[in-house]
Structures are given as structure tokens and as C-alpha cells.
N, CA, C and O of each residue as an XYZ file, in Angstrom:
508
protein
N      18.950    -25.884     25.500
C      18.356    -25.495     24.168
C      17.488    -26.491     23.885
O      17.689    -27.633     24.297
N      16.588    -26.212     23.262
C      15.598    -27.081     22.668
C      15.526    -27.516     21.246
O      15.256    -26.680     20.384
N      15.748    -28.759     20.934
C      15.868    -28.964     19.521
C      14.711    -28.691     18.728
O      13.667    -29.158     19.183
N      14.628    -28.020     17.606
C      13.690    -27.627     16.616
C      13.960    -28.034     15.421
O      15.080    -27.916     14.925
N      12.890    -28.594     14.785
C      13.056    -29.441     13.590
C      13.231    -28.102     12.506
O      12.645    -27.075     12.847
N      13.919    -28.080     11.372
C      14.223    -27.032     10.560
C      12.887    -26.835      9.862
O      12.606    -25.657      9.642
N      12.067    -27.688      9.496
C      11.078    -27.297      8.951
C       9.781    -26.241      9.761
O       9.192    -25.241      9.350
N       9.694    -27.025     11.095
C       9.269    -26.036     12.142
C       9.440    -24.353     11.918
O       8.568    -23.485     11.885
N      10.647    -24.268     11.802
C      11.401    -23.142     11.812
C      11.027    -22.252     10.483
O      10.822    -21.040     10.545
N      10.967    -22.995      9.315
C      10.355    -22.335      8.126
C       8.982    -22.362      8.296
O       8.506    -21.345      7.791
N       8.231    -22.993      8.728
C       6.893    -22.737      8.687
C       6.359    -21.562      9.185
O       5.552    -20.785      8.675
N       7.091    -21.538     10.567
C       6.891    -20.079     11.279
C       7.178    -18.766     10.702
O       6.435    -17.798     10.862
N       8.327    -18.741      9.989
C       8.547    -17.903      8.856
C       7.720    -17.567      7.929
O       7.478    -16.370      7.776
N       7.053    -18.615      7.040
C       5.872    -18.414      6.263
C       4.736    -17.961      6.882
O       3.988    -17.145      6.344
N       4.530    -18.469      8.072
C       3.331    -17.978      9.001
C       3.394    -16.341      9.057
O       2.469    -15.564      8.823
N       4.763    -16.030      9.437
C       4.865    -14.801      9.854
C       4.802    -13.880      8.409
O       4.484    -12.692      8.351
N       5.107    -14.565      7.514
C       5.042    -13.760      6.256
C       3.692    -13.598      5.722
O       3.359    -12.573      5.128
N       2.945    -14.536      5.910
C       1.224    -14.777      5.559
C       0.617    -13.392      6.483
O      -0.173    -12.626      5.930
N       1.038    -13.163      7.852
C       0.641    -12.259      8.745
C       0.893    -10.815      8.161
O      -0.042    -10.032      7.990
N       2.121    -10.522      7.882
C       2.784     -9.458      7.240
C       1.683     -8.934      6.160
O       0.976     -7.926      6.197
N       1.791    -10.058      5.102
C       1.059     -9.592      3.535
C      -0.673     -9.846      3.736
O      -1.340     -9.802      2.702
N      -1.267    -10.063      4.820
C      -2.615     -9.927      5.346
C      -2.624     -8.426      5.777
O      -3.506     -7.723      5.285
N      -1.838     -7.929      6.543
C      -1.964     -6.673      7.080
C      -1.805     -5.729      5.785
O      -2.610     -4.832      5.535
N      -0.809     -5.991      5.077
C      -0.909     -5.061      3.657
C      -1.933     -5.160      2.627
O      -2.127     -4.324      1.745
N      -2.632     -6.346      2.820
C      -3.992     -6.294      2.037
C      -5.105     -5.554      2.657
O      -6.014     -5.008      2.033
N      -4.967     -5.580      3.875
C      -6.065     -5.129      4.679
C      -5.709     -3.696      4.626
O      -6.684     -2.962      4.465
N      -4.650     -3.152      4.712
C      -4.190     -1.610      4.332
C      -4.547     -0.831      3.098
O      -5.058      0.272      2.900
N      -3.903     -2.211      2.023
C      -4.544     -1.696      0.663
C      -6.038     -1.323      0.571
O      -6.439     -0.266      0.086
N      -6.858     -2.335      1.104
C      -8.366     -2.248      0.876
C      -8.983     -1.104      1.654
O     -10.086     -0.614      1.407
N      -8.083     -0.695      2.707
C      -8.777      0.710      3.360
C      -8.116      1.930      2.948
O      -8.223      2.975      3.589
N      -7.301      1.792      1.683
C      -6.685      3.070      0.943
C      -5.782      3.603      1.806
O      -5.902      4.816      1.975
N      -4.923      3.063      2.396
C      -3.842      3.401      3.320
C      -2.715      3.386      2.174
O      -2.226      2.264      2.042
N      -2.233      4.275      1.391
C      -1.660      3.927      0.067
C      -0.038      3.750      0.333
O       0.655      3.345     -0.601
N       0.495      4.019      1.465
C       1.810      3.731      1.540
C       2.324      2.307      2.103
O       3.385      1.748      1.827
N       1.311      1.872      2.953
C       1.879      0.655      3.743
C       1.997     -0.661      3.071
O       2.774     -1.499      3.528
N       1.154     -0.943      1.832
C       1.295     -2.156      0.949
C       2.483     -1.885      0.234
O       3.080     -2.859     -0.224
N       2.980     -0.668      0.034
C       4.594     -0.570     -0.473
C       5.651     -0.912      0.251
O       6.650     -1.434     -0.244
N       5.489     -0.596      1.708
C       6.287     -1.302      2.619
C       6.371     -2.535      3.324
O       7.385     -2.947      3.887
N       5.231     -3.129      3.273
C       4.784     -4.492      3.769
C       4.883     -5.320      2.801
O       5.618     -6.292      2.972
N       4.278     -5.185      1.713
C       4.262     -6.413      0.537
C       5.759     -6.764      0.473
O       6.056     -7.879      0.901
N       6.978     -5.793     -0.108
C       8.073     -6.452     -0.294
C       8.683     -7.242      0.847
O       9.314     -8.284      0.668
N       8.428     -6.614      2.192
C       8.822     -7.555      3.267
C       8.386     -8.836      3.611
O       9.118     -9.643      4.184
N       7.096     -9.091      3.254
C       6.342    -10.415      3.370
C       6.980    -11.185      2.066
O       7.209    -12.394      2.121
N       7.260    -10.386      0.854
C       7.649    -10.994     -0.128
C       9.126    -12.074      0.418
O       9.333    -13.287      0.381
N       9.926    -10.874      0.903
C      11.153    -11.612      1.278
C      11.043    -12.395      2.220
O      11.681    -13.430      2.029
N      10.419    -12.346      3.318
C      10.119    -13.544      4.310
C       9.594    -14.573      3.679
O       9.873    -15.655      4.196
N       8.751    -14.619      2.487
C       8.101    -15.746      2.093
C       9.380    -16.662      1.116
O       9.197    -17.803      0.691
N      10.353    -16.043      0.956
C      11.335    -16.477     -0.038
C      12.321    -17.256      1.065
O      12.702    -18.424      0.989
N      12.587    -16.411      1.973
C      13.502    -16.773      3.078
C      12.821    -18.190      3.849
O      13.544    -19.057      4.340
N      11.671    -18.243      3.860
C      10.843    -19.224      4.686
C      11.404    -20.790      4.051
O      11.564    -21.798      4.741
N      11.651    -20.677      2.527
C      12.260    -22.200      1.913
C      13.257    -22.306      2.727
O      13.114    -23.234      3.522
N      14.220    -21.709      2.837
C      15.426    -22.153      3.318
C      16.145    -23.015      2.483
O      16.275    -22.651      1.314
N      16.769    -24.352      2.918
C      17.440    -25.411      2.207
C      16.276    -26.579      1.744
O      16.623    -27.615      1.177
N      14.962    -26.293      2.038
C      14.186    -27.211      1.554
C      14.026    -26.989      0.045
O      14.271    -25.934     -0.540
N      13.525    -28.276     -0.577
C      13.475    -28.169     -2.106
C      12.031    -27.372     -2.401
O      12.076    -26.702     -3.433
N      11.151    -27.338     -1.901
C       9.989    -26.535     -2.324
C       9.397    -25.482     -1.083
O       9.798    -25.639      0.070
N       8.698    -24.716     -1.327
C       8.122    -23.576     -0.364
C       6.978    -24.209      0.132
O       6.323    -25.034     -0.505
N       6.712    -23.791      1.371
C       5.577    -24.203      2.481
C       4.447    -23.455      1.346
O       4.628    -22.425      0.696
N       3.179    -24.404      1.364
C       1.765    -23.616      0.842
C       1.464    -22.133      1.603
O       0.835    -21.241      1.033
N       1.918    -22.022      2.756
C       1.885    -20.798      3.503
C       2.589    -19.666      2.860
O       2.101    -18.540      2.759
N       3.809    -20.031      2.409
C       4.554    -19.350      1.978
C       4.081    -18.936      0.490
O       4.058    -17.722      0.285
N       3.816    -19.526     -0.253
C       3.037    -19.337     -1.465
C       1.821    -18.525     -1.465
O       1.529    -17.698     -2.329
N       1.147    -18.818     -0.447
C      -0.167    -18.042     -0.270
C       0.245    -16.524      0.168
O      -0.408    -15.514     -0.095
N       1.381    -16.582      0.841
C       1.572    -15.179      1.395
C       2.147    -14.167      0.155
O       1.902    -12.969      0.013
N       3.058    -15.114     -0.764
C       3.664    -14.374     -1.915
C       2.282    -13.631     -2.874
O       2.241    -12.451     -3.220
N       1.378    -14.531     -3.122
C       0.364    -14.284     -3.794
C      -0.391    -12.908     -3.283
O      -0.697    -11.964     -4.013
N      -0.652    -13.023     -1.678
C      -1.457    -12.031     -1.316
C      -0.686    -10.634     -1.357
O      -1.263     -9.572     -1.587
N       0.552    -10.739     -1.133
C       1.292     -9.572     -1.158
C       1.281     -8.824     -2.560
O       1.096     -7.611     -2.657
N       1.488     -9.635     -3.581
C       1.451     -9.120     -4.975
C       0.097     -8.768     -5.196
O      -0.013     -7.744     -5.871
N      -0.923     -9.269     -4.858
C      -2.584     -8.715     -4.955
C      -2.374     -7.580     -4.170
O      -2.782     -6.536     -4.678
N      -1.747     -7.477     -2.855
C      -2.398     -6.107     -2.183
C      -1.286     -4.899     -2.785
O      -1.411     -3.752     -2.356
N      -0.335     -5.178     -3.670
C      -0.084     -4.023     -4.372
C      -0.333     -3.972     -5.501
O       0.294     -3.022     -5.970
N      -1.140     -4.657     -6.547
C      -2.039     -4.553     -7.568
C      -3.192     -3.463     -7.027
O      -3.442     -2.330     -7.440
N      -3.748     -4.176     -6.035
C      -4.547     -3.543     -5.390
C      -4.561     -2.104     -5.177
O      -5.325     -1.200     -5.516
N      -3.427     -2.176     -4.477
C      -3.119     -0.783     -4.088
C      -3.033      0.329     -5.202
O      -3.702      1.358     -5.111
N      -2.207      0.087     -6.225
C      -2.063      0.625     -7.252
C      -3.242      1.284     -7.914
O      -3.473      2.471     -8.141
N      -4.123     -0.129     -8.233
C      -5.611      0.160     -8.770
C      -6.504      1.405     -7.869
O      -7.404      2.054     -8.401
N      -6.131      1.570     -6.611
C      -7.104      2.285     -5.888
C      -6.249      3.670     -6.090
O      -6.782      4.732     -6.408
N      -5.241      3.551     -5.924
C      -4.347      5.079     -6.361
C      -4.807      5.549     -7.541
O      -5.357      6.650     -7.494
N      -4.714      4.914     -8.764
C      -5.036      5.204     -9.780
C      -6.651      5.673     -9.887
O      -6.889      6.728    -10.475
N      -7.464      5.098     -9.470
C      -8.962      5.384     -9.384
C      -8.942      6.908     -8.424
O      -9.651      7.861     -8.751
N      -8.164      6.938     -7.404
C      -8.305      8.220     -6.659
C      -7.773      9.241     -7.565
O      -8.358     10.323     -7.509
N      -6.871      9.150     -8.326
C      -6.335     10.325     -8.742
C      -7.521     10.391    -10.543
O      -7.548     11.421    -11.217
N      -8.053      9.544    -10.812
C      -8.888      9.635    -12.027
C      -9.943     10.602    -11.434
O     -10.128     11.734    -11.883
N     -10.760      9.958    -10.174
C     -11.613     10.735     -9.553
C     -11.079     12.307     -9.314
O     -11.696     13.256     -9.799
N     -10.285     12.418     -8.791
C      -9.618     13.895     -8.363
C      -9.652     14.541     -9.788
O      -9.993     15.724     -9.761
N      -9.392     14.061    -10.953
C      -9.121     14.870    -12.189
C     -10.599     15.205    -12.908
O     -11.030     16.341    -13.107
N     -11.244     14.003    -13.237
C     -12.541     14.067    -13.945
C     -13.916     14.236    -13.087
O     -14.956     14.641    -13.605
N     -13.780     13.823    -11.497
C     -14.970     13.828    -10.975
C     -15.456     15.164    -10.307
O     -14.934     15.499     -9.244
N     -16.311     15.845    -10.809
C     -16.562     17.146    -10.095
C     -17.302     16.952     -8.809
O     -17.177     17.829     -7.954
N     -17.981     16.017     -8.591
C     -18.654     15.754     -7.362
C     -17.554     15.410     -6.295
O     -17.670     15.580     -5.081
N     -16.445     14.888     -6.970
C     -15.379     14.372     -5.713
C     -14.648     15.683     -5.262
O     -14.374     15.901     -4.082
N     -14.316     16.649     -6.422
C     -13.599     17.690     -6.263
C     -14.417     18.647     -5.015
O     -13.874     19.248     -4.088
N     -15.768     18.570     -5.309
C     -16.721     19.346     -4.600
C     -16.288     18.913     -3.307
O     -15.610     19.672     -2.614
N     -16.621     17.735     -2.900
C     -16.387     17.376     -1.466
C     -14.931     17.474     -1.231
O     -14.842     17.798     -0.046
N     -13.782     17.371     -1.709
C     -12.296     17.622     -1.490
C     -12.330     19.274     -0.834
O     -11.732     19.617      0.186
N     -13.307     20.296     -1.822
C     -13.408     21.429     -1.527
C     -13.992     21.887     -0.357
O     -13.587     22.804      0.358
N     -14.936     21.213     -0.215
C     -15.852     21.414      1.228
C     -14.844     20.896      2.218
O     -14.433     21.730      3.025
N     -14.445     19.862      2.291
C     -13.633     19.331      3.671
C     -12.403     20.464      3.661
O     -12.198     21.115      4.685
N     -11.765     20.628      2.718
C     -10.539     21.840      2.822
C     -11.033     23.123      3.377
O     -10.361     23.808      4.148
N     -12.097     23.400      3.013
C     -12.753     24.940      3.689
C     -13.116     24.481      5.311
O     -12.949     25.143      6.336
N     -13.577     23.341      5.178
C     -14.093     23.237      6.838
C     -12.788     23.161      7.530
O     -12.717     23.903      8.510
N     -11.635     22.386      7.247
C     -10.423     22.554      8.084
C      -9.579     23.368      7.896
O      -9.054     23.730      8.949
N      -9.070     23.989      6.730
C      -8.327     25.206      6.589
C      -8.896     26.469      6.161
O      -8.171     27.458      6.264
N     -10.047     26.606      5.706
C     -10.831     28.087      5.647
C     -10.302     28.747      4.253
O     -10.274     29.958      4.035
N      -9.814     27.544      3.193
C      -9.686     28.296      1.923
C      -9.883     26.978      1.162
O      -9.673     25.846      1.598
N     -10.376     27.371     -0.199
C     -10.827     26.561     -1.214
C      -9.584     25.352     -1.502
O      -8.406     25.583     -1.230
N      -9.997     24.201     -2.020
C      -8.913     23.227     -2.207
C      -7.813     23.727     -3.337
O      -6.601     23.600     -3.165
N      -8.312     24.218     -4.324
C      -7.188     24.939     -5.324
C      -6.457     25.916     -4.797
O      -5.303     25.907     -5.225
N      -6.713     26.832     -3.959
C      -6.030     27.889     -3.020
C      -4.940     27.089     -2.357
O      -3.737     27.351     -2.371
N      -5.625     25.935     -1.694
C      -4.476     25.323     -0.562
C      -3.323     24.543     -1.455
O      -2.183     24.311     -1.053
N      -3.800     24.225     -2.614
C      -2.818     23.269     -3.465
C      -1.771     24.493     -4.026
O      -0.541     24.505     -3.962
N      -2.422     25.219     -4.432
C      -1.601     26.430     -4.941
C      -0.373     27.014     -4.009
O       0.770     27.284     -4.379
N      -0.844     27.110     -2.920
C      -0.135     27.728     -1.801
C       0.962     26.782     -1.539
O       2.130     27.152     -1.420
N       0.451     25.159     -1.423
C       1.510     24.158     -0.979
C       2.505     23.978     -1.894
O       3.622     23.688     -1.466
N       2.279     24.121     -3.385
C       3.374     24.104     -4.413
C       3.849     25.189     -4.464
O       4.988     24.917     -4.846
N       3.801     26.503     -4.330
C       4.465     27.666     -4.228
C       5.666     27.549     -3.025
O       6.841     27.888     -3.163
N       4.973     26.917     -1.685
C       6.129     26.821     -0.979
C       6.932     25.556     -0.865
O       7.728     25.331      0.047
N       6.603     24.583     -2.069
C       7.381     23.385     -2.256
C       8.600     23.763     -3.441
O       9.535     23.050     -3.807
N       8.185     25.304     -3.942
C       8.777     25.518     -5.345
C       8.289     24.672     -6.558
O       9.154     24.516     -7.419
N       7.260     24.178     -6.767
C       6.568     23.544     -7.870
C       5.996     24.513     -8.498
O       5.176     25.297     -8.020
N       6.506     24.484     -9.841
C       5.542     25.376    -10.811
C       4.914     24.456    -11.821
O       5.481     23.597    -12.495
N       3.689     24.776    -11.806
C       2.718     24.076    -12.926
C       2.268     24.992    -13.824
O       1.699     26.022    -13.462
N       2.541     24.614    -15.374
C       1.725     25.667    -16.368
C       0.415     25.471    -16.410
O      -0.132     24.372    -16.322
N      -0.215     26.706    -16.568
C      -1.714     26.829    -16.647
C      -2.188     26.626    -17.804
O      -1.765     27.339    -18.713
N      -2.996     25.803    -18.039
C      -3.876     25.569    -19.496
C      -4.114     26.710    -20.127
O      -4.540     27.677    -19.495
N      -3.879     26.769    -21.450
C      -3.905     27.931    -22.279
C      -5.663     28.008    -22.722
O      -6.076     28.909    -23.452
């Protein structure tokens, strides 16, 4: 068994954390909405664990924490932007309708109404 300095072990954990947070950031920028919510907390935990019994965190661990937090913030902003565009942008709705008709043969509103009916979700119509 080879002797490994404790700092080396912590640096490897910090780099692993940075890799995971980088993947989380890329998935946030590509608008894969669920991955940053899974990977960023894992990266934050690894970043915190990489400190071990040392007095300070490694620079890589600090960078990993920052990237993970930014990935979550960017992901939330992009989800909010998509919801806003879905609700208020007629061109975006038309694109969704066109794609839904192409794949499923029904309009987007018909598709959503059927999905909500199957899930038992009732939405009051605007009067």
C-alpha cells in the first residue's frame, strides 16, 4: 500500500467536485433542466468534504462551489424564461403547436388538456 499525503487526497476530491459542477453548468446552459438540480448539490457536498481536516478549502473546491451555485441560478433563470415565453410569446406557442402537431397529430392545447385529464388535474378556465 502506497502512502498518499492527505492533501493529495483532498485535492483529488476537489477536482472531482469541479468536474461535476462543470457538467452541471454545461447541462444548465444546454437547458437540460433537471441535471443541475441533481449534480450541483453533489458537487457542493464533495467540495465541502474535500476540506477534510485542513484549515482552509483548496482553491479548486472554492471554484467548484461557485460554479455549482451559478449553475443552479442559471438553470432557474432559464426555466423562468421558458415559462414566461410559453405564457406570453405567441411565436413560441406557435412553434410548440407546430411541433406537437408534427409528432402527435393534435394541437398543443389539445395535447395538454388530454394529459391533464389523464393525470386528474383540473384547471379553471378564465371567464
